[in-house]
MIZABA-366222 format. One line per 5 residues: number of its first residue (from 0); their letters; for each residue y, z, x of C-alpha. Coordinates in steps of 0.5 Angstrom, whole numbers, plus 500, padded with zeros to 3 digits. Example, Ala and Ser with C-alpha at 12.3 -4.5 7.8 and 13.67 -1.06 7.14 Angstrom:
0 = AS = 491 516 525 ~ 498 514 527;
//
This chain:
0 = MVSMM = 640 564 493 ~ 646 567 487 ~ 643 566 481 ~ 647 563 475 ~ 645 569 470;
5 = SLPNM = 650 573 475 ~ 657 569 473 ~ 661 571 468 ~ 662 568 461 ~ 668 564 462;
10 = PSSRP = 670 559 458 ~ 668 552 458 ~ 662 554 462 ~ 655 558 460 ~ 648 560 464;
15 = PVLKE = 643 556 463 ~ 638 557 458 ~ 630 557 461 ~ 625 555 456 ~ 619 554 456;
20 = RYHKP = 617 548 452 ~ 622 542 452 ~ 619 539 446 ~ 623 535 440 ~ 621 539 433;
25 = QTWNI = 619 534 428 ~ 619 537 421 ~ 619 531 417 ~ 614 525 416 ~ 611 520 411;
30 = KNNQR = 604 521 408 ~ 602 516 403 ~ 609 513 403 ~ 612 520 401 ~ 617 524 405;
35 = IEQKE = 613 531 406 ~ 616 537 410 ~ 611 539 416 ~ 611 547 417 ~ 606 551 420;
40 = GLTHE = 602 555 415 ~ 604 550 410 ~ 601 543 412 ~ 597 545 418 ~ 594 551 421;
45 = KTKFV = 596 553 428 ~ 592 550 434 ~ 587 556 436 ~ 588 558 443 ~ 584 563 448;
50 = KAVRP = 584 567 454 ~ 581 564 460 ~ 581 565 468 ~ 588 562 471 ~ 586 557 476;
55 = VETWR = 588 558 484 ~ 595 557 485 ~ 596 550 490 ~ 603 550 489 ~ 608 548 495;
60 = AGSLP = 615 548 494 ~ 617 548 502 ~ 625 549 503 ~ 627 546 497 ~ 629 550 490;
65 = DSATR = 624 550 484 ~ 626 546 478 ~ 627 549 471 ~ 620 548 468 ~ 618 552 475;
70 = EAFKK = 622 558 474 ~ 620 558 466 ~ 612 558 470 ~ 614 564 474 ~ 617 568 468;
75 = SGGEA = 611 567 464 ~ 607 570 470 ~ 604 564 474 ~ 605 567 480 ~ 606 575 478;
80 = GVEQC = 599 576 479 ~ 596 575 472 ~ 589 572 472 ~ 589 570 465 ~ 592 565 462;
85 = ELPAW = 592 561 454 ~ 588 555 454 ~ 586 551 446 ~ 580 553 444 ~ 578 545 444;
90 = DAFDR = 579 545 452 ~ 575 552 453 ~ 569 551 449 ~ 568 544 449 ~ 561 543 448;
95 = HVLRF = 559 550 447 ~ 555 552 441 ~ 552 558 439 ~ 544 557 436 ~ 541 562 431;
100 = HGYFK = 534 561 428 ~ 533 563 421 ~ 529 562 415 ~ 530 563 406 ~ 525 563 401;
105 = EAVVE = 524 557 396 ~ 521 559 389 ~ 515 555 387 ~ 514 555 380 ~ 509 548 379;
110 = SNLEN = 503 551 383 ~ 498 556 382 ~ 496 557 390 ~ 503 559 392 ~ 509 563 388;
115 = YRVRN = 515 561 394 ~ 515 558 401 ~ 519 560 407 ~ 523 554 410 ~ 525 555 417;
120 = VIIYY = 532 553 420 ~ 537 553 425 ~ 544 555 425 ~ 549 551 430 ~ 556 555 430;
125 = YLEDD = 561 550 435 ~ 566 555 438 ~ 571 549 439 ~ 573 549 432 ~ 569 554 428;
130 = TCHII = 565 550 424 ~ 558 550 423 ~ 552 546 420 ~ 545 548 418 ~ 539 543 420;
135 = EPRQD = 531 544 418 ~ 526 542 423 ~ 521 536 420 ~ 514 538 419 ~ 509 533 418;
140 = NSGIP = 506 532 411 ~ 511 537 408 ~ 513 533 402 ~ 520 536 402 ~ 526 532 404;
145 = QGQLI = 528 536 411 ~ 534 535 417 ~ 541 536 415 ~ 541 542 410 ~ 549 542 410;
150 = RRHRF = 554 538 414 ~ 558 540 419 ~ 564 544 416 ~ 568 551 417 ~ 563 555 412;
155 = PAPGG = 567 560 408 ~ 566 567 409 ~ 563 572 404 ~ 570 577 404 ~ 574 571 405;
160 = GYLKP = 577 566 410 ~ 572 563 414 ~ 566 564 418 ~ 568 568 425 ~ 561 569 431;
165 = DDLRI = 562 576 429 ~ 558 575 423 ~ 552 572 425 ~ 548 578 427 ~ 540 578 428;
170 = GEDLQ = 537 582 422 ~ 542 580 418 ~ 543 575 411 ~ 548 570 411 ~ 550 568 404;
175 = IYGRC = 552 561 404 ~ 553 556 398 ~ 548 560 394 ~ 542 561 399 ~ 541 568 403;
180 = IRITD = 539 566 410 ~ 535 571 414 ~ 537 570 422 ~ 531 572 426 ~ 533 570 433;
185 = CDAFT = 538 566 438 ~ 538 562 444 ~ 539 565 451 ~ 546 562 451 ~ 548 565 445;
190 = RAYFE = 545 572 447 ~ 549 571 454 ~ 556 570 450 ~ 555 576 445 ~ 554 581 451;
195 = QAGLE = 560 577 455 ~ 564 579 449 ~ 561 587 448 ~ 557 585 442 ~ 549 585 444;
200 = QAPPE = 545 582 439 ~ 538 585 436 ~ 532 583 439 ~ 528 577 435 ~ 524 578 429;
205 = TAEAD = 518 575 427 ~ 519 570 421 ~ 515 571 414 ~ 509 567 413 ~ 508 564 406;
210 = PFNQT = 501 563 403 ~ 501 555 404 ~ 502 555 412 ~ 497 561 412 ~ 492 557 408;
215 = RDAMK = 493 550 413 ~ 492 555 419 ~ 486 557 417 ~ 483 550 415 ~ 485 549 423;
220 = VNNAA = 481 554 425 ~ 474 554 421 ~ 469 549 423 ~ 465 544 418 ~ 459 547 414;
225 = APRTY = 454 542 417 ~ 454 541 424 ~ 455 534 426 ~ 449 530 429 ~ 448 523 432;
230 = EKVYR = 446 520 425 ~ 453 523 422 ~ 458 520 428 ~ 454 513 427 ~ 455 513 419;
235 = EVMLG = 462 515 421 ~ 463 510 426 ~ 460 504 422 ~ 464 506 415 ~ 470 505 420;
240 = GGHIN = 472 513 420 ~ 470 518 426 ~ 473 520 432 ~ 476 512 434 ~ 480 514 439;
245 = ADMQQ = 477 520 442 ~ 478 521 449 ~ 483 515 449 ~ 488 520 454 ~ 482 520 460;
250 = FLEND = 481 513 458 ~ 487 510 460 ~ 489 515 466 ~ 482 514 470 ~ 480 507 468;
255 = RKVLR = 477 503 474 ~ 476 510 478 ~ 470 511 480 ~ 467 516 484 ~ 462 514 490;
260 = FFAIM = 457 518 493 ~ 451 516 498 ~ 445 519 497 ~ 438 519 499 ~ 431 521 496;
265 = DDLQT = 424 522 500 ~ 419 518 496 ~ 412 522 497 ~ 409 518 493 ~ 407 512 496;
270 = PQFER = 402 511 501 ~ 407 511 507 ~ 414 516 507 ~ 419 512 506 ~ 426 515 505;
275 = RPFVI = 430 510 499 ~ 438 510 499 ~ 442 511 493 ~ 448 510 490 ~ 451 515 485;
280 = LFFLA = 456 512 481 ~ 461 517 477 ~ 466 514 472 ~ 472 518 471 ~ 474 515 464;
285 = DDKVE = 468 517 460 ~ 463 521 465 ~ 458 517 465 ~ 453 516 471 ~ 450 510 474;
290 = IREMY = 445 510 479 ~ 443 504 483 ~ 438 503 489 ~ 440 500 496 ~ 434 496 498;
295 = PLNCG = 434 494 506 ~ 432 488 508 ~ 425 486 507 ~ 423 492 504 ~ 418 489 499;
300 = RDNFP = 421 492 493 ~ 423 488 487 ~ 430 486 487 ~ 432 491 481 ~ 438 496 483;
305 = IFFRK = 439 500 477 ~ 435 506 477 ~ 439 509 472 ~ 443 505 467 ~ 451 507 466;
310 = AKMPR = 450 514 461 ~ 452 521 461 ~ 446 524 464 ~ 444 531 461 ~ 443 537 466;
315 = GKFTV = 436 539 468 ~ 430 536 464 ~ 432 529 461 ~ 429 529 454 ~ 430 523 448;
320 = DGPQS = 435 525 442 ~ 433 523 436 ~ 438 522 430 ~ 438 529 427 ~ 439 532 434;
325 = QPRSK = 446 536 435 ~ 451 532 440 ~ 450 536 446 ~ 457 540 449 ~ 461 537 455;
330 = SEFVD = 458 542 459 ~ 451 540 458 ~ 451 533 462 ~ 453 532 469 ~ 460 532 472;
335 = GRELY = 461 529 478 ~ 467 533 480 ~ 461 538 482 ~ 457 534 487 ~ 459 534 495;
340 = VGLEI = 456 532 501 ~ 451 536 503 ~ 448 538 496 ~ 441 537 494 ~ 440 536 487;
345 = TLLTN = 435 535 482 ~ 437 529 477 ~ 432 526 471 ~ 427 532 471 ~ 424 531 478;
350 = YKFFI = 428 526 483 ~ 431 530 488 ~ 437 527 491 ~ 441 529 498 ~ 448 527 498;
355 = YDVDD = 450 525 505 ~ 456 521 504 ~ 462 519 500 ~ 467 513 500 ~ 475 514 502;
360 = FTREY = 477 514 494 ~ 472 519 493 ~ 474 524 499 ~ 482 522 497 ~ 481 524 490;
365 = FKEEL = 478 531 492 ~ 483 532 496 ~ 489 531 492 ~ 486 532 484 ~ 481 538 486;
370 = GVELE = 484 541 492 ~ 477 541 496 ~ 476 538 503 ~ 469 534 504 ~ 465 534 510;
375 = PRIEV = 464 528 514 ~ 458 524 513 ~ 451 527 515 ~ 446 523 519 ~ 440 521 515;
380 = QLPER = 437 515 518 ~ 430 515 521 ~ 428 511 528 ~ 426 505 526 ~ 419 503 527;
385 = AVPRA = 417 499 532 ~ 414 492 529 ~ 410 488 533 ~ 412 482 535 ~ 407 476 536;
390 = QTPPY = 408 474 544 ~ 411 467 546 ~ 406 463 548 ~ 406 460 555 ~ 410 454 557;
395 = TGYGS = 405 448 557 ~ 409 443 561 ~ 409 438 556 ~ 416 436 554 ~ 423 440 555;
400 = WDDSM = 423 448 554 ~ 427 448 548 ~ 423 443 544 ~ 417 447 545 ~ 421 454 543;
405 = SSVTH = 423 450 536 ~ 416 449 535 ~ 415 457 536 ~ 421 459 533 ~ 421 454 527;
410 = LIPKA = 415 452 522 ~ 419 445 522 ~ 422 444 529 ~ 429 443 529 ~ 433 439 534;
415 = PQKDF = 436 444 540 ~ 443 445 540 ~ 447 444 547 ~ 452 449 548 ~ 459 445 549;
420 = NKLFQ = 463 450 551 ~ 458 451 557 ~ 458 444 559 ~ 466 443 558 ~ 467 449 563;
425 = HDGKV = 462 448 568 ~ 462 440 568 ~ 461 438 576 ~ 459 445 578 ~ 452 444 583;
430 = LRFKA = 450 450 587 ~ 445 448 592 ~ 440 452 597 ~ 436 450 603 ~ 428 453 602;
435 = RFNNP = 421 452 604 ~ 414 453 602 ~ 412 460 602 ~ 406 461 606 ~ 405 454 607;
440 = KPEDA = 399 450 610 ~ 400 448 617 ~ 402 441 615 ~ 407 443 611 ~ 410 448 615;
445 = ERIFV = 416 444 618 ~ 419 442 611 ~ 425 443 608 ~ 428 442 601 ~ 434 442 598;
450 = ISFYL = 434 445 590 ~ 440 444 586 ~ 442 448 581 ~ 446 445 575 ~ 451 451 572;
455 = QDDCL = 453 446 565 ~ 446 445 563 ~ 441 450 568 ~ 437 444 570 ~ 434 444 577;
460 = AIHEP = 432 439 581 ~ 429 439 588 ~ 430 434 594 ~ 426 433 601 ~ 432 431 605;
465 = PQRNL = 429 426 611 ~ 426 428 618 ~ 424 425 624 ~ 417 424 626 ~ 415 429 619;
470 = GIVTG = 410 424 618 ~ 410 425 610 ~ 415 421 605 ~ 421 424 603 ~ 426 423 598;
475 = RFLEK = 425 426 590 ~ 421 432 590 ~ 422 435 582 ~ 426 431 578 ~ 433 434 574;
480 = AVHMN = 430 438 568 ~ 430 445 565 ~ 424 449 569 ~ 421 455 568 ~ 420 460 574;
485 = QITGQ = 413 462 574 ~ 414 469 577 ~ 419 471 572 ~ 417 467 566 ~ 424 465 564;
490 = LFKAE = 428 459 565 ~ 431 459 572 ~ 438 463 573 ~ 442 462 579 ~ 441 469 581;
495 = DLLPG = 434 467 581 ~ 435 462 588 ~ 440 467 592 ~ 436 468 599 ~ 431 471 600;
500 = NIVKV = 427 471 594 ~ 421 467 592 ~ 421 462 586 ~ 415 458 583 ~ 415 452 580;
505 = YNHEF = 409 448 578 ~ 404 452 582 ~ 409 451 588 ~ 412 457 592 ~ 418 457 595;
510 = EMLDM = 422 462 600 ~ 430 461 599 ~ 433 461 606 ~ 441 460 605 ~ 446 457 600;
515 = DEYSN = 452 452 602 ~ 459 454 603 ~ 461 452 596 ~ 455 456 593 ~ 457 462 597;
520 = KLFND = 464 462 594 ~ 462 461 587 ~ 458 467 587 ~ 464 471 590 ~ 469 469 585;
525 = PSAHY = 466 465 579 ~ 473 464 576 ~ 476 460 583 ~ 477 453 584 ~ 476 450 590;
530 = KAYDA = 478 443 588 ~ 485 440 590 ~ 489 437 585 ~ 494 431 587 ~ 500 434 582;
535 = QGVVE = 504 427 582 ~ 498 423 581 ~ 496 428 574 ~ 503 427 571 ~ 503 419 573;
540 = KLRES = 496 419 570 ~ 499 423 564 ~ 505 419 563 ~ 501 412 563 ~ 495 414 558;
545 = MRQQF = 500 418 553 ~ 505 410 553 ~ 499 407 552 ~ 496 411 546 ~ 503 413 543;
550 = PLVRD = 509 408 544 ~ 514 413 541 ~ 516 419 545 ~ 516 422 539 ~ 509 422 537;
555 = IFRRF = 507 424 543 ~ 511 430 543 ~ 509 432 536 ~ 501 431 539 ~ 503 436 544;
560 = DMDHD = 506 441 539 ~ 501 443 535 ~ 504 448 530 ~ 511 444 530 ~ 516 449 532;
565 = GVITV = 520 444 537 ~ 517 447 543 ~ 511 446 548 ~ 508 453 550 ~ 503 454 556;
570 = GEFRK = 497 454 552 ~ 499 447 547 ~ 500 444 554 ~ 494 446 557 ~ 490 443 550;
575 = ALEKF = 494 437 551 ~ 491 436 558 ~ 484 436 556 ~ 485 431 550 ~ 488 426 556;
580 = GFANL = 482 428 561 ~ 484 433 565 ~ 479 438 564 ~ 478 445 567 ~ 484 445 571;
585 = PEEFV = 486 452 574 ~ 491 456 570 ~ 496 456 576 ~ 495 449 576 ~ 498 448 569;
590 = VQLLK = 503 453 569 ~ 506 448 576 ~ 506 442 571 ~ 509 447 566 ~ 514 448 570;
595 = HFDVR = 516 441 572 ~ 517 439 565 ~ 521 445 564 ~ 528 444 567 ~ 532 450 564;
600 = GDGQV = 526 455 566 ~ 525 459 560 ~ 518 458 560 ~ 517 453 555 ~ 519 445 554;
605 = SYNEF = 524 443 548 ~ 524 435 546 ~ 530 433 550 ~ 526 436 557 ~ 520 432 555;
610 = CDKML = 524 426 554 ~ 528 426 561 ~ 521 427 564 ~ 518 422 561 ~ 522 416 560;
615 = DEDAP = 527 412 565 ~ 534 413 565 ~ 537 408 560 ~ 542 402 562 ~ 543 404 570;
620 = VGMLK = 548 401 573 ~ 545 401 580 ~ 538 401 582 ~ 533 406 578 ~ 532 413 581;
625 = TKPPI = 526 416 582 ~ 523 422 578 ~ 524 429 583 ~ 517 431 586 ~ 513 437 583;
630 = DTNYD = 514 443 586 ~ 507 445 588 ~ 509 453 590 ~ 506 457 585 ~ 511 462 582;
635 = SAYDD = 508 468 578 ~ 515 470 575 ~ 515 463 571 ~ 508 464 570 ~ 510 471 567;
640 = RAHYK = 515 468 563 ~ 511 463 561 ~ 505 467 558 ~ 511 472 554 ~ 514 465 551;
645 = VVERQ = 507 464 548 ~ 506 472 545 ~ 513 471 543 ~ 511 465 539 ~ 506 468 536;
650 = ETAAV = 510 474 533 ~ 515 469 531 ~ 510 465 527 ~ 507 472 524 ~ 514 475 522;
655 = RKAVK = 515 468 519 ~ 508 468 515 ~ 510 475 512 ~ 517 474 510 ~ 515 468 507;
660 = RLGEI = 509 472 503 ~ 513 478 501 ~ 518 473 498 ~ 512 469 495 ~ 510 475 492;
665 = VAKRE = 517 477 489 ~ 520 471 487 ~ 515 467 485 ~ 511 471 479 ~ 515 473 473;
670 = NMFTK = 517 480 472 ~ 513 482 479 ~ 519 486 482 ~ 520 490 475 ~ 512 493 476;
675 = ILKEF = 514 493 484 ~ 520 498 482 ~ 516 502 477 ~ 510 503 482 ~ 515 506 487;
680 = KHLTH = 517 510 481 ~ 510 513 481 ~ 510 514 488 ~ 516 518 489 ~ 523 520 486;
685 = EETVS = 526 519 492 ~ 530 512 493 ~ 527 511 500 ~ 520 510 501 ~ 515 509 508;
690 = IPQIH = 511 503 510 ~ 505 506 507 ~ 508 507 500 ~ 510 500 500 ~ 503 497 502;
695 = QALLQ = 500 502 496 ~ 505 499 491 ~ 503 492 493 ~ 495 493 492 ~ 497 497 485;
700 = TGNIM = 500 491 483 ~ 495 486 486 ~ 498 484 492 ~ 494 485 499 ~ 498 485 505;
705 = EMEDI = 497 487 511 ~ 501 494 513 ~ 503 490 520 ~ 506 484 516 ~ 510 488 512;
710 = ERAVV = 513 492 518 ~ 515 485 520 ~ 517 483 514 ~ 522 489 513 ~ 525 489 521;
715 = HIMPQ = 527 482 519 ~ 530 483 513 ~ 533 490 515 ~ 534 491 522 ~ 537 497 523;
720 = VDLEA = 533 501 517 ~ 528 507 519 ~ 521 505 518 ~ 521 512 514 ~ 526 511 509;
725 = VPYVE = 527 505 507 ~ 531 503 501 ~ 526 499 497 ~ 531 497 492 ~ 536 493 497;
730 = LFKSV = 529 491 501 ~ 527 487 495 ~ 533 485 492 ~ 534 482 499 ~ 527 479 499;
735 = KTTFH = 529 475 492 ~ 536 473 494 ~ 534 470 501 ~ 527 467 499 ~ 529 460 498;
740 = DFSHC = 535 460 504 ~ 528 462 509 ~ 527 456 513 ~ 520 454 513 ~ 516 451 519;
745 = R = 514 444 517;
//
C-alpha cells in the first residue's frame, strides 16, 4: 500500500497528520461566576501515569485498511514488541495500600507513675493518589481519644514537596506535624512491593514499652495474695460479684449433651452374690457426674435410683470440704472423657465399677470430637437363676378347663377370653376320626367311635354310630366340650388324634384307627379350601344385601372404599365381603369377584365400574339386558396386578403423608424455614445436602420424621434430583410454595 507521506507537497494538497489524541482542548472555564484559565501546573496537576504490563493484542483487521487511530497506536509501539504501557495511577493502583506500623512518645506531666507513654499507630499510604492517613488502634480503658489521628490527604515531605513511598523506611523516623513517628514494621504486601521495586525494607523492630503498660501486664500475671476458698467464692456471689459467667462458653456449646456409660458393680456385701447395673452420666456443660442404679424387675430394693447426686466427683478418696478448704483444680475431678469401654474404675473411695457399654451419642462424640473409636459392647449378664414354679394342680373335671386355670393364675378369677381370630378363621372346620377302645373287654371289642375335633374352639365330641345286633345303646358318648388328654396332661390338639395314637379321656383309652378324606386333605394343606362356591350366587346376594342396607350406590361405594382414595382394592373388597357375611373365602375366589367388577382390568375398581355392575340400565328401549356371567377361570396375571395395586396405593398414601408432614413443618410454623437453613449452614458449607443431613437438621429443630418419609417427599417434589446432593434451598422453597396446592385425601 502506498503511503500518503511519500507524495510531493503540491498546492491544495498536504499529507495527513497522525495524532495520538483527538480531543478538543478547553482552556477557559467558569468557577464561582468568574472566568479562569485552566492550565496544567497552574490550576491542576498532570495526571499521574505509571508503567504497566501491556495486555495481549487480540486485534483482527483482516483485509480492511487500518484506521488513523490504529496507525497512531502502531506508531506508539503497540505492535512493535513493547511489553509495557502507561496507565493512570488511579486505575493501575486501585485499592493498593502500603501499611506501616510505628509509635510515638507522648509526655505525661501530671502523673507520678510515668513520665511518658508509648502510643502505637498504623500508617496507610494509598498508591493511587499518594495520600496517607494515620490511625491509632483503640485500647480498652485507656482514657485517651483514639481512632483516626490524621485524616487522609497528601503529607508534606520534610525537604519540600509531598511524601513519597521511598520516604517510608523501617527503622527511620517520620516527621509529620510536630510528631516524630518511629516506623517499626510493615505488612507482607508492603514488603513485596518494595522488593519488586528494588528497595528492600529492614527487618521489623520491637516497639518500646512504657511504664504504664508494664504495670498493667504485671497486674495480670501476679496472683492474689490470699488464696481463694469456698467461703470467699460464696461471699462474692452473695454480694453480686465473683465469676458469675465462669464457664459460660462451655455451657452454651455443650448444653443438654450428656455422655452415658453403662457399668456394673459386683456387690459382695449381700448374703447372695449380686451384680448391680448402673448408669454413669457425665454432663459436658459443667463437667458434673451423676450415677443412677438400674433396678431389675422384682429385685427387692427400694425404688431410689440416685446412687450419687449430680455434682463434681473428686478422684480417689471422697472427702467433704469445709468452708475454709481451698477449691480443687479441674484435674482433681473425674473427667468423663477419660472413661472408655472395658475400664474398671474406683469411684467414691471404694466402689468399683466396670464399664461394659455406652450409648450411640457417646460413641459418636468420642469418634468425632476426641478421635477415639470405642470398643463394642461387652457381655456381662449372668445366667438367669431358675426360679421354681408351683406345679399346676390336676384338672378336677368340674367346670371348663379355662375356668379352672383362671382360678390358678389369678387371685380373683376372670372370665376366659375367646380367640375371635381363630373362631373367624376356622369356622365350620371339623376333623373326624375313627377309633375303638384300647384293650377292650370282650363285650366292647366290636364298638366303633367317631371322634370329632372342632378347630374353631378346640372342642372334642365322641359319637358312637349304631350297629346291627350290637346290644348296646349307641349315640352320644361324650358331649362337645374342651377336654384334657390324660396321657399328655394337656388339652386335646389335632395332632393327638392322628391314626396310630392312643388317647385317654375320662379314664377311657381309645386307639385311633383312621380319619375321613376332608381331615386328611386339611392335614396335608392347612390353608387349602375344599368348598365349592357359586360366584354368581355370591354376587347376587351381595348386590341384594347392599341395596337393603344402603339405598344409594354412592354410600355403598364409600363403605367399600375405606381409605377414600376413589378406588376399591383387593384388600378392601375382601373386608367388605366379610362385613356382608361372606367370610373365609379363598383368595383366588375374591380375585375372581374383583375381576368381575373391574372392567378395565387394572387391578382396582373405580366408582363408574362399580355403578355399572351394581345398577341396571337406565331407560332401556327394549327388554332389560342381563348381566354378563362371571368368569370362573383363575387369572394369575390379574392376581399379581391386583396385589401390585395394593402396594402402589400404600406407597402413594405414604408419599402423600410424607409431603404433607414436611409441608406442615415448613409452612405452619413461624421462622422454621430460617431455622432449618441455619442448621444446614452448621452441617455443611456446600449448597447441597444428603438425606441423612436433612434428617439430622429436622431433628435439631425439634421435628421428628423418618428417613424413608424424607426420601419419599424429596423424590416427589424433585423427581430428577440426586439423593446424595439435594439443593436444600430450592427444596424447602418448593415445599413452602406448593404446600397449599397439594391435594389432600379427605
